N, C-alpha and C positions, 0 to 999 in steps of 0.2 A: 504494500500500500504506500502511495506517495504521502510524505509528511515533510513539512517545512516549518521551522521555528523562526519567528521574527521578533526582535526586541524593539520596544518603543523607546526612543531617545531623541531629544531635541525636535519634537513634533513630527517625527518620521519613524517608519518601521524599517529595521535593518536585519538582514538574514544573519543568524548566528548558528553555531554548531548545535545539533540536537543534544550533544553531551553536556551542554552548558547547564541544563536543568538539574538541580540538586535538591531544592526545597520548594515544593509546590504548596503555597499557603492558601490560595483561592483559585478556583477554576469554574468555568461555565461553558457548556457546549450547546450547540444547536444544529439542527439539520438544515442544510442549504441545498436546495434543488433548483437548478437553472435560475439562480438569482433570486429565489423566493424563500422566505423564512416565516415560521409561525411566531408572531409576537416577539420580535427581536427586542423591542423596547423593554419587555418584561425581563428578558435575560440580562440586559444592561443594568436595569434597576436592581435586580437581585445581586449581581456582581458588585455593584456600588455599595450596597448595604454590607456585604461581607468585607469589602476592602476598608470601609470606614471603621469597622471593628478591629481589623487585623493590622492595617497600615494607614492610619488616618492622614499621615503626611503625603500620601499618594493621591488622596481624594481630589485635589484640585486639578490633577492632570487627566481625570477620567473623561470629561466631556470631549476634549480634543482627541484623546485616545480612541474613543468610540467612533468618532467621525472618521478618523484615519483607518480604523478597522473596516468600516463599511466601504470605503474607497478601495481597499486592498483585496476584498473578497472576490473570487471568480464568479462570473455570471453564467457559466455553462457547466453542466455536470452535476454530480451528486457528491456533496462534501459534508464533513462534520467538523467545522472549525471549533477551536477552543480558545477563549481568552483566559489569561493566567496572570497571577501575581506571585512573584518569587521574592520572598523577603530576605534571601541570602545575597541578593544583588544590591549594589549601591543605590541610594535614593536617586531617582531620575532614570533608572534602568530596570525597574522592577516589573513593569507591565510587558506582557508578551501576547502574541497571537500565534497559535499553532494551526496551520492549515493542513487538514488531513482528508484523504479520500474517505468517503463513507462506505462502510461495509454494506452488503446487500440487505434488503429487507427480509426479515425472518417471519416464519409462520407461527403457529400456536406453540405454547410454552409448557414446560414441566417445572414445577417448583419442588424444593426440598427445604425442610426446616433445619436451620443451623442449630445444633443441639447444645451449644455452650452459651455462656454470657456474651452479650454484645461486646466485641473487642475494639470497637472504634474509639479513637481518641477525641474527635470533635465531630460528632454526627450532625451538627446543625450547620456546618459549613462544608461545601464541596471543595475538595482539594487535599487536605491532610490525609484523608483515609481512602483516596482513590486507588492506590496500589493495593491496599488491604482488601478493598471491595473486589478487585480483580482476582486476588488470591482466593477469596471466599467463593466467587463464581466458578473459578477453576475447580475447586473442591466439589462444588455441586455438579459440574460437568463430569467429573470422574465417577459420580454415582448415577449418571444418566439424566440429570436435571439441567435446566437452563439457568436457574437462579437460586441463590440461597436466601431464605427468608429469615430475617433477624427478629428476635423477640425481646420484649421488655423483661425486667427482673421478675415481674409477675406472670410471665408467659404469654403476654398478649402480643399480637402482631404489630411490629413497628413499620418495617418496609423491607424491600429487597436490598441485597448488597449494593446494587447499582440501579435500582428502580423503585417505583412506588407501587404499592399493592392496593387495589380497591375491589369491591364486591357488590353484589346485588342481593337485596332482600325483596324478592318480587319485583316491583317497579320502583324501589327506593335504592338509590346509589349510595354506597357506604364506604367509609375510609377510616383508618385508625384515628383515634381521638387525639386532641392536643396534650393529653396526659401521657401519651407515649412519644418518645423521642423519634422524630422523623424529619428528614430534610425537606425544606420547602420545595415542592415539585411543581414546576410550571405546567407540565402536562396534566397533573392532577387538578390544578386550578382551571385549566382549559376544559377538562372533561366535566368538572362540577358546574362550570358556567354554562356549558352546552345543555346539561341536564335541566338546569333551571330555566333556560330559554325554551326548552321543549315542554315545560310544565311538569317535569318530574320532580319528585321529592328527593332531597339529599340529606344525609346525616353522618355524623362521626360517632364512632362507638368503639368500645374495647371488645376485642374478639380474639379468641385463641384459635389456632388452626382447626381444631376439631369442630369449632362452631360454624365452619364454612362448608361442611359436608352438604351436598345437594344445592350449593349456591353457584352462581356464575361469578368467576373470579378473573380479574384482568391484571396484567403486568404492564406498567406505563413507563415510558422514557421519551426524552426529546428525540432520540435517534429512531426508535422503533414505533413510537406513538403507542397504539394499543395492541397488545398481544393477548389473545384469549388463552387462558390456562386450561389445558386439557386434563391434566392430572397433577396430583400433589403427592409426592412420595411420603410415606408415613402419616398421611392424613387420617386414615382409618375409614375412608369411604369415598364415593365418587363425587365429582363436581357436576354442576348442571351444564347443559350444552349452551352454546352462544345464542342469545336472542336480541342483544342490543349492539353488538360490535359494528355491524355494517352501517347503521345509521350514524353512530358516533364517529366512526372513521371518516365517513364522507364529510361530516361537518368540520372535523379537524383539518382536513385538506383544504377546506374553504377558508380557513384562517390564514393561509399563507399569502404573503404580499411581497411585492418587489422590494429589494433592499435599496435600490436607487434607479 
């Protein structure tokens, strides 16, 4: 896969070696298809909030950085760019853009429950635990699953290692409650907004994996959008077949708009 790392300095992006990256403090990725992105402003806003907490001295450079990023993104092809903050770099050279080819769209998914305590260091910010998330997902892959589901101390669903998990109670769209530590997911926000626009009820709740037997479960991410979950290893029962995916996927695609 093609990958290019650009460092922002003096109002411009300059290519630097991939090996430069050592400490990823904040990251945000989005799917770019032929110059179109879903809610790019929401990604920039989320990145800004995380940078403000992690490196407030970098905050003033963000508006110009975002404008430079938009000008630098390709308008053809399928890409998965990532904006990054590296706190090990000198002030003025901490912001980066990583331009990556996007992997192909995947089909339905299989989940596996991670059996130990949540090992993440900072689950409320994307970046510090990205490599750990990849390790957890690889462990799930070795067991025949696509994603590892992380639980709270009380055993309730928090999220996937690199995704958000939502489910349906009949015609009510549900997600883990705010009492459970989960990363602010833009795709989850988009899906909940679509449900409300369609006149469907939404709610947050505490749920253990066993509570989702016979329910429709989705795995969400900016890259893959909605993936219907076919099965859940060690769940103790089957999941419900898809009944909402097609309508929501269509509306998600309609959210894409040109970057310039």
